[in-house]
C-alpha positions in Angstrom: -8.4 -9.9 -2.7 -10.4 -9.6 0.7 -9.1 -10.3 4.1 -9.9 -13.7 5.8 -12.3 -13.5 8.8 -9.3 -13.9 11.3 -7.4 -11.0 9.7 -10.6 -8.8 9.6 -11.3 -9.4 13.3 -7.8 -8.2 14.2 -8.1 -5.1 12.2 -11.5 -4.5 13.6 -10.3 -4.6 17.2 -8.2 -1.4 16.6 -9.1 1.9 17.4 -9.6 4.3 14.5 -11.7 6.4 12.4 -11.9 4.0 9.3 -14.8 1.5 9.7 -14.5 -2.3 8.9 -16.1 -2.1 5.5 -13.6 0.6 4.5 -10.6 -1.3 5.8 -11.7 -4.4 4.0 -11.6 -2.0 0.7 -8.2 -0.7 1.7 -6.8 -4.3 2.1 -8.4 -5.4 -1.2 -6.9 -2.5 -3.1 -3.5 -2.8 -1.4 -3.2 -6.5 -2.5 -3.6 -5.4 -6.1 -0.9 -2.6 -6.3 1.8 -4.5 -7.9 4.6 -2.0 -9.2 4.7 1.1 -7.1 4.4 2.2 -3.5 1.3 3.0 -1.4 1.2 6.4 0.4 -1.3 7.0 3.3 -1.6 10.8 4.4 -2.9 10.6 7.9 -2.3 7.3 10.0 -3.2 8.1 13.6 -3.2 4.9 15.5 -2.6 2.8 12.5 -5.8 1.1 11.8 -6.0 1.9 8.2 -2.2 1.5 7.9 -2.5 -2.2 9.0 -5.3 -2.9 6.6 -3.0 -1.5 3.9 0.1 -3.1 4.9 -1.6 -6.6 5.3 -3.2 -6.3 2.0 0.2 -5.4 0.4 1.8 -8.3 2.1 -0.9 -10.6 0.8 -0.3 -9.3 -2.7 3.1 -8.0 -4.0 4.6 -6.6 -0.7 5.0 -3.0 -2.1 6.1 -0.3 0.5 3.4 1.5 2.5 4.5 5.1 3.5 2.5 6.3 6.5 2.8 10.0 6.7 1.6 11.7 9.9 3.3 14.2 12.1 1.7 12.6 15.2 1.7 15.7 17.2 -1.0 17.3 19.6 -3.7 18.4 17.1 -7.4 19.8 17.2 -9.6 19.3 14.2 -11.8 22.0 12.8 -14.6 20.0 14.4 -13.0 20.4 17.7 -11.8 16.8 18.1 -8.4 16.5 19.8 -5.8 14.0 18.9 -3.1 13.2 21.2 -0.2 12.6 18.6 2.5 11.3 20.8 0.2 8.8 22.5 -1.1 7.6 19.2 2.4 7.2 17.9 3.1 4.7 20.7 0.0 2.8 19.8 0.9 2.9 16.0 4.3 1.4 16.6 2.9 -1.3 18.9 0.5 -2.3 16.0 3.2 -2.4 13.6 5.1 -4.9 15.6 2.1 -7.1 16.8 0.9 -7.2 13.2 4.4 -8.0 11.8 4.2 -5.4 9.0 7.4 -3.6 9.8 8.9 -4.9 6.6 6.6 -2.9 4.3 5.6 0.0 6.5 7.8 3.1 6.5 6.7 5.8 8.9 7.4 9.5 8.2 6.6 11.9 11.1 6.2 15.2 9.1 3.5 17.0 7.4 2.1 16.1 4.2 3.2 19.4 2.8 7.0 18.8 4.2 7.2 15.3 2.7 5.7 16.2 -0.6 8.4 18.9 -1.2 11.2 16.3 -1.5 9.1 13.2 -2.8 10.3 11.4 -5.8 8.6 7.9 -5.9 5.9 7.1 -8.3 2.7 6.1 -6.4 0.2 3.4 -7.0 -2.4 4.1 -4.5 -2.6 7.4 -2.5 -5.0 7.4 0.5 -6.0 10.9 1.7 -7.1 10.9 5.4 -5.1 13.6 7.1 -6.1 17.0 8.3 -9.5 17.4 6.4 -9.2 21.1 6.0 -6.0 20.4 3.9 -7.7 17.7 1.6 -7.5 19.8 -1.4 -4.0 20.8 -0.8 -3.0 17.4 -0.2 -4.5 16.1 -3.5 -2.7 19.0 -5.4 0.5 18.2 -3.8 0.6 14.5 -4.4 -1.4 14.1 -7.5 1.6 14.6 -9.8 3.2 11.5 -8.2 0.2 9.2 -8.8 1.1 7.1 -11.9 -1.4 6.8 -14.9 -4.1 4.2 -13.9 -3.0 4.6 -10.4 -5.7 4.9 -7.5 -6.8 7.7 -5.2 -8.8 7.2 -2.0 -10.6 10.1 -0.4 -11.9 9.5 3.1 -15.0 11.3 4.5 -15.8 13.0 1.3 -19.6 12.9 2.0 -19.5 14.3 5.5 -16.6 16.9 5.2 -16.6 19.9 2.9 -12.9 20.1 1.9 -12.6 16.3 1.3 -15.5 16.6 -0.8 -13.9 19.4 -2.7 -10.9 17.3 -3.1 -13.1 14.4 -4.5 -14.7 16.9 -7.0 -11.4 18.3 -8.1 -10.1 14.8 -8.8 -13.2 14.0 -10.9 -12.7 17.4 -12.8 -9.0 16.4 -13.3 -10.2 13.3 -15.2 -10.3 10.7 -12.4 -13.0 8.1 -12.5 -14.7 6.8 -9.5 -14.3 2.9 -9.4 -15.4 2.0 -6.1 -17.1 3.3 -2.9 -17.6 2.0 0.6 -19.1 4.0 3.5 -17.3 7.5 3.4 -14.4 6.1 1.3 -14.3 6.8 -2.5 -11.7 5.3 -4.8 -10.9 6.9 -7.9 -8.6 6.1 -10.8 -6.3 8.4 -12.7 -6.9 8.1 -16.4 -5.0 5.5 -18.3 -6.6 3.6 -21.3 -4.4 0.6 -20.7 -5.1 0.0 -17.2 -8.4 -0.6 -15.6 -9.2 -1.2 -12.0 -10.8 -4.7 -11.5 -12.7 -5.3 -8.3 -11.4 -8.2 -6.3 -8.9 -9.0 -8.9 -7.2 -12.4 -8.6 -3.6 -12.5 -7.3 -0.7 -13.6 -9.6 0.5 -17.1 -9.8 3.6 -17.7 -7.8 6.2 -20.4 -8.7 8.6 -21.6 -6.1 12.3 -21.8 -7.2 15.6 -22.3 -5.7 19.1 -20.9 -6.7 21.5 -23.5 -8.3 24.1 -21.2 -9.8 27.5 -20.3 -8.6 27.8 -18.6 -5.1 29.8 -15.4 -6.5 27.8 -15.0 -9.7 26.8 -11.4 -10.5 23.1 -11.0 -10.1 21.0 -8.3 -11.7 17.2 -7.6 -11.6 17.5 -5.4 -14.5 14.4 -6.2 -16.8 12.8 -8.1 -13.8 9.3 -6.8 -13.7 8.8 -6.4 -10.0 12.0 -4.4 -9.7 12.4 -5.4 -5.9 15.9 -6.1 -4.6 15.2 -8.7 -1.9 16.1 -11.8 -3.8 19.4 -13.1 -2.2 21.8 -15.5 -3.9 22.0 -18.1 -1.3 22.4 -21.5 -2.8 19.6 -23.8 -2.0 17.4 -21.1 -0.4 13.9 -21.3 -1.8 12.0 -17.9 -3.2 8.7 -17.4 -4.9 8.5 -15.5 -8.2 5.7 -14.6 -10.4 4.8 -16.9 -13.3 5.7 -14.2 -15.9 9.0 -13.7 -14.2 10.1 -17.3 -14.1 12.0 -17.3 -17.4 14.2 -14.3 -16.3 15.1 -15.9 -13.0 15.9 -19.3 -14.8 18.5 -17.2 -16.7 20.0 -16.1 -13.5 20.6 -19.7 -12.3 17.3 -20.5 -10.6 15.4 -23.7 -11.0 11.8 -24.4 -10.3 11.1 -26.5 -7.1 9.2 -29.7 -7.4 6.4 -28.8 -5.2 5.0 -26.1 -3.1 6.2 -27.9 0.1 9.6 -26.6 -0.6 9.1 -23.8 2.0 9.2 -20.9 -0.5 7.7 -17.7 0.7 6.6 -14.9 -1.5 9.4 -12.4 -1.9 11.7 -14.3 0.4 
């Protein structure tokens, strides 16, 4: 799913090293990640983070972990990054774009976070310290699920990201998309193939009609998200394939879309 013109105009106005075409692709991919988190290595001011977060909210609202120490830093090319100032702008963007419900900021290095990481990853976007791109790929590859996606930025213009890109190919990844300096690769999985501009799922508005103190379990519910609240009469939206499960829990379908249901509410 691609962003609408208004959304793309807002993203385009942000400062960053990811161009508009690349942001559009990040948004599209994030909207398709349905069951595992998104991890971004290198966030800077948050332009790419906003594209990922807005895409996630347009799709399945999976978590977007933005990993960046945001300290004073000088790249191998001599570019100076004022991390503390970038951090202020980053958090301002999170508030202004209304994505605080899906963005989780981790102000540590990629290596520090990887040592304690446990969550499976649906999409990993590598755009941190380019001199450590190969190291980042090796650290995070074990957490990318089969069929998951890997994004490598600046792989055509920087040597080490290019080496990371080639190492991924040698590991069995397949390139499925490319835009500017961004390559998207998919981890091998014969049962899951990347579909460009895939359609989003059909959502069904439902409302809880059961007793107020009834036990409620998401066990077996495909999305495995715990944001459904048992408030009588409160509308939610669920995926079409999950409707039967929610009916068993005491929910009933609303008569029309005008009920006020919001995805994942």
